[in-house]
LOTILO-384274 format. One record per residue (C-alpha): residue number from 1; residue in three letters; x, y, z. Coordinates in nm, 4 decimals, decimal comma, padded with zeros to 6 digits. Each point is the difference from the previous one (the first is absolute). Layout:
residues N
+-----+---------+----------+----------+----------+
| num | residuo |       px |       py |       pz |
+-----+---------+----------+----------+----------+
| NUM |     ALA |        X |        Y |        Z |
...
+-----+---------+----------+----------+----------+
//
This chain:
residues 228
+-----+---------+----------+----------+----------+
| num | residuo |       px |       py |       pz |
+-----+---------+----------+----------+----------+
|   1 |     MET | -01,2416 |  00,0228 |  03,4875 |
|   2 |     THR |  00,0760 | -00,3452 | -00,1418 |
|   3 |     GLU |  00,3394 | -00,0064 | -00,1699 |
|   4 |     SER | -00,0368 |  00,0338 | -00,3753 |
|   5 |     LEU |  00,2269 |  00,0587 | -00,2969 |
|   6 |     LEU | -00,1116 |  00,1952 | -00,3052 |
|   7 |     ILE |  00,2206 | -00,0368 | -00,3080 |
|   8 |     VAL | -00,0307 |  00,2550 | -00,2802 |
|   9 |     GLY |  00,1444 | -00,1293 | -00,3263 |
|  10 |     ALA | -00,0696 | -00,3491 | -00,1351 |
|  11 |     GLY |  00,3357 | -00,0975 | -00,1434 |
|  12 |     GLN |  00,2702 | -00,2547 |  00,0757 |
|  13 |     ALA |  00,1077 |  00,1746 |  00,3207 |
|  14 |     ALA | -00,3556 | -00,0190 |  00,1349 |
|  15 |     SER | -00,0281 | -00,3708 | -00,0775 |
|  16 |     GLN |  00,3287 | -00,0762 |  00,1753 |
|  17 |     LEU | -00,0888 |  00,2193 |  00,2979 |
|  18 |     ILE | -00,3238 | -00,1922 |  00,0521 |
|  19 |     ALA |  00,1736 | -00,3371 | -00,0317 |
|  20 |     SER |  00,2802 |  00,0959 |  00,2400 |
|  21 |     LEU | -00,2338 |  00,1396 |  00,2648 |
|  22 |     ARG | -00,2252 | -00,3048 |  00,0010 |
|  23 |     GLN |  00,3028 | -00,2318 |  00,0113 |
|  24 |     ASP |  00,1299 |  00,1965 |  00,3002 |
|  25 |     GLY | -00,3300 | -00,0453 |  00,1814 |
|  26 |     PHE | -00,1676 |  00,3369 | -00,0504 |
|  27 |     ALA | -00,3670 | -00,0649 |  00,0792 |
|  28 |     GLY | -00,1436 |  00,3484 | -00,0517 |
|  29 |     GLY | -00,2178 |  00,1106 | -00,2861 |
|  30 |     ILE |  00,1567 |  00,0721 | -00,3385 |
|  31 |     ALA | -00,1573 |  00,2074 | -00,2774 |
|  32 |     LEU |  00,1522 |  00,0615 | -00,3426 |
|  33 |     VAL | -00,0819 |  00,2939 | -00,2289 |
|  34 |     GLY |  00,0960 | -00,0029 | -00,3686 |
|  35 |     ASP | -00,1047 |  00,2211 | -00,2899 |
|  36 |     GLU |  00,0001 | -00,2863 | -00,2509 |
|  37 |     PRO | -00,2645 | -00,2753 | -00,0025 |
|  38 |     TYR |  00,2642 | -00,2676 |  00,0596 |
|  39 |     ILE |  00,1661 | -00,1618 |  00,2977 |
|  40 |     PRO |  00,3787 |  00,0617 |  00,0132 |
|  41 |     TYR |  00,1824 | -00,1161 | -00,3122 |
|  42 |     GLN |  00,3458 | -00,0030 | -00,1576 |
|  43 |     ARG |  00,0781 |  00,2919 | -00,2296 |
|  44 |     PRO |  00,3274 | -00,1119 | -00,1696 |
|  45 |     PRO | -00,1766 | -00,2508 | -00,2331 |
|  46 |     LEU | -00,2432 |  00,2677 | -00,1231 |
|  47 |     SER |  00,2360 |  00,1315 | -00,2678 |
|  48 |     LYS |  00,1210 | -00,3458 | -00,0988 |
|  49 |     ALA | -00,1905 | -00,3306 |  00,0189 |
|  50 |     PHE | -00,3360 |  00,1520 |  00,0926 |
|  51 |     LEU |  00,0109 |  00,2585 | -00,2792 |
|  52 |     ALA |  00,1033 | -00,2734 | -00,2429 |
|  53 |     GLY | -00,3032 | -00,2090 |  00,0981 |
|  54 |     GLU |  00,2215 | -00,2772 |  00,1362 |
|  55 |     LEU | -00,1091 |  00,0365 |  00,3632 |
|  56 |     ALA | -00,3574 | -00,0117 |  00,1297 |
|  57 |     ARG | -00,1169 |  00,2797 |  00,2257 |
|  58 |     GLU | -00,0511 | -00,2450 |  00,2882 |
|  59 |     ARG |  00,3712 | -00,0874 | -00,0107 |
|  60 |     LEU |  00,0879 |  00,3583 |  00,0918 |
|  61 |     PHE | -00,1577 | -00,0119 |  00,3442 |
|  62 |     ILE |  00,2552 | -00,0333 |  00,2799 |
|  63 |     LYS | -00,2405 | -00,1889 |  00,2259 |
|  64 |     PRO | -00,3340 | -00,1644 | -00,0908 |
|  65 |     ASP | -00,3348 |  00,1369 |  00,1167 |
|  66 |     GLU | -00,0097 | -00,2705 |  00,2675 |
|  67 |     PHE |  00,3067 |  00,1469 |  00,1695 |
|  68 |     TYR | -00,1820 |  00,3244 |  00,0815 |
|  69 |     THR | -00,3082 | -00,1885 |  00,1152 |
|  70 |     GLU |  00,2021 | -00,2251 |  00,2304 |
|  71 |     ALA |  00,2007 |  00,2975 |  00,1287 |
|  72 |     LYS | -00,3284 |  00,1786 |  00,0754 |
|  73 |     VAL |  00,0861 |  00,3044 | -00,2098 |
|  74 |     ALA | -00,2783 |  00,2465 | -00,0788 |
|  75 |     LEU |  00,0557 |  00,0987 | -00,3632 |
|  76 |     HIS | -00,0961 |  00,3483 | -00,1188 |
|  77 |     LEU |  00,0983 | -00,0134 | -00,3661 |
|  78 |     ASN | -00,0730 |  00,2271 | -00,2960 |
|  79 |     THR | -00,0115 |  00,3057 |  00,2249 |
|  80 |     ARG |  00,2586 |  00,2582 |  00,0992 |
|  81 |     ALA |  00,0997 |  00,1355 |  00,3367 |
|  82 |     THR | -00,0504 |  00,3757 | -00,0197 |
|  83 |     ALA |  00,0970 |  00,1227 |  00,3469 |
|  84 |     ILE |  00,1540 | -00,1107 |  00,3288 |
|  85 |     ASP | -00,1598 |  00,1408 |  00,3136 |
|  86 |     ARG |  00,2749 | -00,0551 |  00,2557 |
|  87 |     ALA | -00,1928 |  00,1611 |  00,2832 |
|  88 |     ARG | -00,2926 | -00,2407 | -00,0431 |
|  89 |     ARG |  00,2268 | -00,2853 | -00,1189 |
|  90 |     CYS | -00,1964 | -00,0777 | -00,3131 |
|  91 |     VAL |  00,0465 |  00,0076 | -00,3778 |
|  92 |     LYS | -00,2586 |  00,1494 | -00,2325 |
|  93 |     LEU | -00,0730 | -00,1814 | -00,3260 |
|  94 |     ALA | -00,1212 |  00,1331 | -00,3340 |
|  95 |     ASN | -00,3204 | -00,2039 |  00,0364 |
|  96 |     GLY | -00,0930 |  00,1937 |  00,3132 |
|  97 |     LYS |  00,0977 | -00,2631 |  00,2561 |
|  98 |     GLU |  00,2257 |  00,0630 |  00,2974 |
|  99 |     LEU |  00,2230 | -00,2788 |  00,1311 |
| 100 |     PRO |  00,1364 |  00,0150 |  00,3565 |
| 101 |     TYR |  00,3460 | -00,1218 |  00,0982 |
| 102 |     THR |  00,2362 | -00,0295 |  00,2911 |
| 103 |     THR |  00,2972 | -00,0558 | -00,2329 |
| 104 |     LEU |  00,0234 |  00,1336 | -00,3557 |
| 105 |     GLY |  00,2208 | -00,1570 | -00,2669 |
| 106 |     LEU |  00,0718 |  00,2000 | -00,3168 |
| 107 |     THR |  00,1116 | -00,2244 | -00,2869 |
| 108 |     THR | -00,1125 |  00,2157 | -00,2908 |
| 109 |     GLY |  00,3037 | -00,0410 | -00,2239 |
| 110 |     SER |  00,0457 |  00,2415 | -00,2910 |
| 111 |     ARG | -00,2091 |  00,1364 | -00,2837 |
| 112 |     VAL |  00,0673 |  00,0501 | -00,3688 |
| 113 |     ARG |  00,1395 |  00,3441 | -00,0801 |
| 114 |     LYS | -00,2280 |  00,1606 | -00,2575 |
| 115 |     LEU |  00,1719 |  00,1703 | -00,2917 |
| 116 |     PRO | -00,0045 |  00,3820 |  00,0302 |
| 117 |     LEU | -00,0564 |  00,0225 | -00,3731 |
| 118 |     PRO | -00,2759 |  00,1424 | -00,2228 |
| 119 |     GLY | -00,2200 | -00,2876 | -00,1161 |
| 120 |     ALA |  00,1216 | -00,2490 |  00,2618 |
| 121 |     ASP | -00,3600 | -00,0565 |  00,1087 |
| 122 |     LEU | -00,1350 | -00,0769 | -00,3483 |
| 123 |     PRO | -00,1791 | -00,3315 | -00,0628 |
| 124 |     GLY |  00,2608 | -00,2465 | -00,1185 |
| 125 |     CYS |  00,2602 |  00,1035 |  00,2599 |
| 126 |     TYR |  00,0500 | -00,2742 |  00,2566 |
| 127 |     TYR |  00,1934 | -00,0229 |  00,3249 |
| 128 |     LEU |  00,1116 | -00,3349 |  00,1381 |
| 129 |     ARG | -00,0450 | -00,0462 |  00,3719 |
| 130 |     GLY | -00,2706 | -00,2567 |  00,0758 |
| 131 |     ILE | -00,2015 | -00,2910 | -00,1360 |
| 132 |     ALA | -00,2635 |  00,2236 | -00,1590 |
| 133 |     ASP |  00,2677 |  00,1961 | -00,1897 |
| 134 |     VAL |  00,1491 | -00,3171 | -00,1453 |
| 135 |     GLU | -00,3359 | -00,1441 | -00,1004 |
| 136 |     LEU | -00,0689 |  00,3168 | -00,2003 |
| 137 |     LEU |  00,3359 | -00,0371 | -00,1742 |
| 138 |     GLN | -00,0563 | -00,3678 | -00,0763 |
| 139 |     ASP | -00,2865 |  00,0929 | -00,2323 |
| 140 |     LYS |  00,2440 |  00,2087 | -00,2061 |
| 141 |     LEU |  00,2592 | -00,2748 | -00,0483 |
| 142 |     LYS | -00,1024 | -00,0833 | -00,3547 |
| 143 |     PRO |  00,2518 | -00,0678 | -00,2789 |
| 144 |     GLY |  00,0651 |  00,3064 | -00,2127 |
| 145 |     ASN | -00,1131 |  00,2543 |  00,2584 |
| 146 |     ARG |  00,2437 |  00,2786 |  00,0793 |
| 147 |     VAL |  00,0994 |  00,0734 |  00,3589 |
| 148 |     ALA |  00,2257 |  00,2702 |  00,1414 |
| 149 |     ILE |  00,1492 | -00,0607 |  00,3440 |
| 150 |     ILE |  00,1228 |  00,2987 |  00,1983 |
| 151 |     GLY |  00,2905 | -00,0954 |  00,2217 |
| 152 |     ALA |  00,2718 | -00,2602 | -00,0521 |
| 153 |     GLY |  00,0308 | -00,1294 |  00,3537 |
| 154 |     TYR | -00,0749 | -00,3549 |  00,1080 |
| 155 |     ILE | -00,3776 |  00,0274 | -00,0396 |
| 156 |     GLY |  00,0168 |  00,1846 | -00,3312 |
| 157 |     LEU |  00,2346 | -00,2569 | -00,1526 |
| 158 |     GLU | -00,2030 | -00,2904 |  00,1394 |
| 159 |     VAL | -00,3150 |  00,1367 | -00,1623 |
| 160 |     ALA |  00,1930 |  00,0597 | -00,3224 |
| 161 |     ALA |  00,1207 | -00,3613 | -00,0024 |
| 162 |     VAL | -00,3536 | -00,1336 |  00,0476 |
| 163 |     ALA | -00,1384 |  00,2298 | -00,2705 |
| 164 |     ALA |  00,2738 | -00,1013 | -00,2456 |
| 165 |     LYS | -00,0697 | -00,3665 |  00,0742 |
| 166 |     HIS | -00,3631 |  00,0646 | -00,0964 |
| 167 |     LYS |  00,1172 |  00,1480 | -00,3340 |
| 168 |     LEU | -00,0829 |  00,3620 |  00,0761 |
| 169 |     LYS |  00,2014 |  00,2891 | -00,1420 |
| 170 |     VAL |  00,1754 |  00,1321 |  00,3098 |
| 171 |     THR |  00,1765 |  00,3309 |  00,0609 |
| 172 |     VAL |  00,1658 |  00,0781 |  00,3344 |
| 173 |     LEU |  00,0681 |  00,3646 |  00,0863 |
| 174 |     GLU |  00,2628 |  00,0800 |  00,2631 |
| 175 |     ALA |  00,1202 |  00,3432 |  00,1135 |
| 176 |     LEU |  00,3379 | -00,1251 |  00,1259 |
| 177 |     PRO |  00,2957 | -00,1019 | -00,2205 |
| 178 |     ARG | -00,0498 | -00,3743 |  00,0543 |
| 179 |     VAL | -00,2627 | -00,2493 |  00,1101 |
| 180 |     MET | -00,0201 | -00,0927 |  00,3689 |
| 181 |     ALA |  00,2397 |  00,2857 |  00,0763 |
| 182 |     ARG | -00,1190 |  00,0321 |  00,3594 |
| 183 |     ALA |  00,0186 | -00,3711 |  00,0753 |
| 184 |     ALA |  00,2827 | -00,1582 | -00,1978 |
| 185 |     CYS |  00,3602 |  00,0490 | -00,1056 |
| 186 |     PRO |  00,0700 |  00,1011 | -00,3636 |
| 187 |     GLU |  00,0941 | -00,3573 | -00,0972 |
| 188 |     LEU | -00,3312 | -00,1402 |  00,1253 |
| 189 |     SER | -00,1903 |  00,2843 | -00,1671 |
| 190 |     ALA |  00,1693 | -00,0827 | -00,3293 |
| 191 |     PHE | -00,0873 | -00,3690 |  00,0381 |
| 192 |     TYR | -00,3712 |  00,0671 |  00,0535 |
| 193 |     GLU | -00,0169 |  00,2634 | -00,2714 |
| 194 |     ASP |  00,1578 | -00,2398 | -00,2480 |
| 195 |     ALA | -00,2391 | -00,2813 |  00,1003 |
| 196 |     HIS | -00,3030 |  00,2236 | -00,0495 |
| 197 |     ARG |  00,1224 |  00,1364 | -00,3326 |
| 198 |     LYS |  00,0520 | -00,3549 | -00,1255 |
| 199 |     ALA | -00,3639 | -00,0683 |  00,0948 |
| 200 |     GLY | -00,1072 |  00,2903 | -00,2216 |
| 201 |     VAL | -00,0440 |  00,2707 |  00,2642 |
| 202 |     ASP |  00,0786 |  00,3563 | -00,1105 |
| 203 |     ILE |  00,1840 |  00,1610 |  00,2948 |
| 204 |     ARG |  00,0518 |  00,3765 |  00,0002 |
| 205 |     CYS |  00,2162 |  00,1382 |  00,2798 |
| 206 |     ASN |  00,0788 |  00,3682 |  00,0630 |
| 207 |     THR | -00,3603 |  00,0691 | -00,0943 |
| 208 |     LYS | -00,2011 |  00,2631 |  00,1864 |
| 209 |     LEU | -00,3790 | -00,0064 | -00,0163 |
| 210 |     GLU | -00,1864 |  00,3165 | -00,0971 |
| 211 |     ALA | -00,3658 | -00,0975 | -00,0376 |
| 212 |     ILE | -00,2415 | -00,2833 | -00,0727 |
| 213 |     GLU | -00,2581 |  00,0871 | -00,2633 |
| 214 |     LYS | -00,3080 | -00,1618 | -00,1452 |
| 215 |     ASN |  00,0497 | -00,1245 | -00,3558 |
| 216 |     GLY | -00,3240 | -00,1532 | -00,1234 |
| 217 |     THR | -00,0501 | -00,3260 |  00,1868 |
| 218 |     ALA |  00,3652 | -00,0063 |  00,1073 |
| 219 |     LEU |  00,2350 |  00,2227 |  00,1985 |
| 220 |     ASN |  00,2993 |  00,1981 | -00,1166 |
| 221 |     ILE |  00,2901 |  00,0635 |  00,2381 |
| 222 |     ARG |  00,1950 |  00,3171 | -00,0706 |
| 223 |     THR |  00,3624 | -00,0284 |  00,1155 |
| 224 |     SER |  00,3288 |  00,1872 | -00,0249 |
| 225 |     THR |  00,1154 | -00,2426 | -00,2703 |
| 226 |     GLY | -00,3181 | -00,0201 | -00,2080 |
| 227 |     ASN | -00,3495 | -00,1443 |  00,0179 |
| 228 |     VAL | -00,1008 | -00,3532 |  00,0931 |
+-----+---------+----------+----------+----------+
//
């Protein structure tokens, strides 16, 4: 069998793996599987410049389309890998195809943790992980709209800052006693909380979620400290 590499997961690690292998002289076949319709892109700007509309989608891509063409990469995008058949050395895709390999690279990264909460799947609840998620949120960034952000980590506070900049009424709900509690010291938490409050963001720590409920055309979040 001709040497071939199959990479499952079209993120930054996959892009760098392809570049490094070709630079090191690997001449075998390379195929890339990704469940989004995009070539590998940067995720950090999603909750900042891209959400704010200050960065074009094309600027997110780590390498241009031409890179994958020149590197002779077979792209299998917008489809998921559903099973690995190690005995037959192939990967089964959701679209029914099977891709053979001699070497398999798994660069799948992580997924958003869905809230185990009644109503968390209602229309109007959004999770931020990829380009499509952000583009849905961008349509909601209209002055005067109300937005509740669950989680006061880096991503939650970045989204809150963008929403406040767009003149939305922003509430951040956090279960822990301070913002960024898992990532920053108390002094840094206090700095970011103060900066967000000065921008008009309502931050509620020590707040446990109980349910998300439909309220006309909006949503109501029931918490341990009251409704939002």
